[in-house]
C-alpha positions, -999 to 999 in steps of 0.1 A, spaced: 0 0 0 13 35 -9 21 57 20 20 94 14 46 116 30 38 146 50 70 158 68 98 175 50 134 169 59 161 194 66 185 200 37 222 195 42 251 211 23 267 189 -3 304 186 -1 327 162 -19 360 162 -38 367 149 -72 390 120 -75 426 125 -88 444 106 -116 466 76 -112 489 56 -134 478 35 -164 484 -1 -154 494 -16 -187 460 -24 -203 456 -16 -239 420 -6 -251 400 -34 -265 414 -62 -244 404 -87 -218 423 -82 -186 422 -94 -151 439 -63 -138 434 -48 -104 446 -12 -97 477 -25 -80 488 -49 -108 512 -41 -136 505 -69 -160 478 -72 -187 463 -103 -202 452 -101 -237 432 -125 -259 395 -133 -268 385 -148 -235 348 -149 -227 345 -120 -202 322 -93 -213 328 -92 -250 293 -103 -259 272 -77 -277 241 -62 -260 211 -75 -278 187 -50 -294 155 -39 -278 142 -15 -252 158 -15 -217 133 -2 -192 142 -28 -167 178 -17 -170 171 14 -149 185 48 -154 215 49 -176 207 15 -192 203 4 -227 181 25 -251 169 15 -286 181 34 -315 161 60 -335 167 68 -372 201 83 -375 207 120 -372 222 141 -400 255 149 -381 287 129 -379 306 120 -348 325 150 -335 303 174 -354 269 171 -337 256 204 -322 255 207 -284 226 227 -269 219 237 -233 184 226 -221 165 257 -210 152 265 -176 161 271 -140 174 237 -129 185 243 -93 220 234 -81 242 203 -73 228 181 -101 231 144 -95 212 114 -111 192 116 -143 167 94 -160 150 98 -193 112 93 -200 96 96 -234 87 133 -227 114 146 -204 147 144 -188 143 140 -149 171 151 -127 178 153 -91 189 189 -82 196 187 -44 161 199 -34 137 181 -58 134 164 -91 132 187 -120 115 177 -153 131 191 -184 108 187 -215 125 173 -245 104 196 -268 121 227 -254 93 237 -229 99 253 -196 116 230 -170 96 226 -138 98 210 -105 81 175 -105 51 178 -83 54 158 -51 92 158 -50 100 191 -32 105 194 5 115 159 14 153 162 18 182 162 -5 175 144 -38 205 127 -53 204 94 -73 174 82 -92 161 52 -111 132 50 -134 113 17 -142 76 8 -149 65 43 -149 78 51 -114 107 73 -105 125 63 -73 152 85 -56 175 86 -26 178 111 1 214 123 6 206 133 42 195 100 57 194 72 31 156 70 27 143 60 -6 112 77 -20 92 73 -52 65 89 -73 45 77 -103 54 96 -135 33 75 -159 5 79 -149 14 112 -133 8 117 -96 17 144 -71 16 121 -41 51 106 -33 55 74 -14 82 66 12 96 33 -2 118 24 27 143 37 53 176 21 62 175 7 98 193 32 121 222 20 142 227 35 176 249 67 174 254 62 137 238 84 110 230 68 76 250 83 48 243 71 12 271 93 -1 277 85 -37 259 51 -35 236 46 -64 201 31 -69 186 7 -93 152 -9 -99 142 -42 -113 107 -58 -113 88 -48 -81 120 -39 -61 145 -11 -57 181 -17 -46 206 9 -34 239 14 -18 249 33 14 284 42 25 275 45 62 268 17 70 286 3 40 260 -20 26 235 -28 -2 198 -27 5 164 -35 -11 127 -29 -7 95 -32 -25 90 -2 -48 53 2 -38 63 12 -2 48 -20 13 81 -28 30 89 3 52 122 -9 65 149 -19 40 163 -54 39 201 -56 39 214 -76 9 251 -74 16 279 -56 34 308 -42 14 338 -21 20 328 10 0 299 3 -23 288 28 -50 272 15 -82 243 -10 -81 227 -30 -110 202 -58 -110 189 -85 -132 165 -115 -128 189 -135 -108 216 -113 -92 223 -79 -77 257 -64 -87 276 -36 -71 309 -18 -73 333 -17 -43 355 13 -47 384 5 -24 384 -32 -32 386 -25 -70 360 -52 -76 325 -58 -90 306 -82 -66 273 -99 -69 249 -120 -49 219 -142 -59 185 -125 -52 161 -154 -46 171 -169 -24 194 -142 -11 230 -156 -12 249 -160 20 282 -146 7 291 -122 -21 310 -135 -51 337 -115 -68 323 -111 -103 352 -91 -117 385 -74 -107 386 -39 -121 413 -16 -133 411 12 -108 383 22 -84 349 15 -99 320 39 -94 289 38 -116 277 5 -132 251 -4 -158 236 -37 -167 223 -39 -202 216 -68 -225 232 -94 -202 264 -74 -198 276 -54 -167 295 -21 -176 314 1 -153 338 31 -152 367 39 -128 375 75 -118 411 72 -111 423 53 -141 397 64 -166 388 28 -174 356 16 -191 352 -21 -187 324 -47 -191 317 -84 -185 289 -107 -196 267 -119 -167 270 -155 -180 308 -154 -183 329 -179 -163 335 -166 -128 373 -162 -134 370 -147 -169 386 -113 -173 366 -82 -181 367 -66 -215 385 -33 -214 373 -7 -237 397 19 -227 420 31 -199 431 68 -197 448 79 -164 445 115 -177 407 113 -178 385 110 -147 356 89 -160 323 96 -141 292 81 -156 281 58 -184 251 48 -205 245 21 -231 223 16 -262 221 -10 -289 254 -3 -303 275 19 -281 287 26 -246 289 64 -237 306 80 -208 315 113 -193 349 126 -185 349 149 -155 382 164 -164 408 155 -191 445 164 -192 436 199 -203 410 204 -176 380 200 -199 350 178 -197 342 153 -225 316 129 -237 332 97 -252 318 68 -270 329 33 -282 312 4 -299 301 -23 -275 329 -49 -273 354 -29 -291 382 -4 -281 374 23 -308 370 52 -284 363 86 -298 354 120 -282 320 133 -293 323 166 -276 346 187 -253 336 216 -232 337 231 -197 350 208 -170 330 187 -146 308 166 -171 290 144 -146 259 122 -150 250 109 -185 218 94 -199 206 85 -234 174 78 -252 169 66 -288 181 97 -304 200 120 -280 227 120 -254 221 141 -222 246 150 -194 248 175 -166 277 195 -151 286 195 -115 317 210 -99 317 189 -67 338 215 -49 315 245 -56 279 255 -54 269 263 -89 236 265 -110 227 231 -126 233 228 -163 222 200 -186 233 197 -222 220 175 -250 234 163 -283 221 142 -312 235 107 -315 258 108 -345 249 91 -377 281 71 -378 
């Protein structure tokens, strides 16, 4: 049963520092490699880890940032597509984004803002203002779910059909003398449930998306979890300090976590699309992937490694993986792209620094800009997907 929320939460200031660069640890783009951040050897070869292509089709169950079908091609070539700023007052401290058929939905530290794709005026999504610091979002089955930066609570609201009555999906159980801090822990949805990560306590949680389970169930503990992705059988998450992607079975819930992949650097955001898990690392600029049915010890596929580029967020469609570069060697932000399963990285656009979250639909790429060390107005850009 849906439970409407009546009491707003206090807003907290958002403070974080961007990650620095590190060394490239010997991986060439487009290779399979079982390489952790402390290693100096690379293994090349076909392998069976993550090189499978994502199959075509819509990806609503993949959650925000997941796979999107392709539209008819645009008229612009890669590197030449026009970049436009989406209009409107969008708040500040932008975080997670999700795309619906009509709008880009983005958390702006106070509420969820809806930015119409047709160029209309941006507006605060009714029912999302006054309930704390909105951060990371996931969209599935017509419902937008989001996390509260202040306390780790997860809320939701129906977008299709529209509603102005939010629900409190669940709260993380409080430990005595310990505040719940989600930090940069992400959120994902699959079926009737929502999964998310908190950094204090360092754990993965889940609850029913309809609010019928008011206290979250702990799925797993982890050292420093950030990204979360889910499919029909497993929940996956990235552990930043362990430089690993881990997973557990969902039903029944596994007793122990399995190391799904060793990563080149510290992994942050992950996406599951077409039976493949993709992730980025923010200290080695790596983009890697691995098929969910690959052998447990199989190496991941490495699309690219670039220690001069702080990779932040990624999204996937039928053909390509896209990601943002927070800062490159010249202090600029970038949107990059590569074919799924290949190492043919190209830069689609370069601009001001601090390119942050990215999302795609069938025809466009969207990204926001967030200087994590400053309080600035939120900005969202869009660009047609290239024709080639």
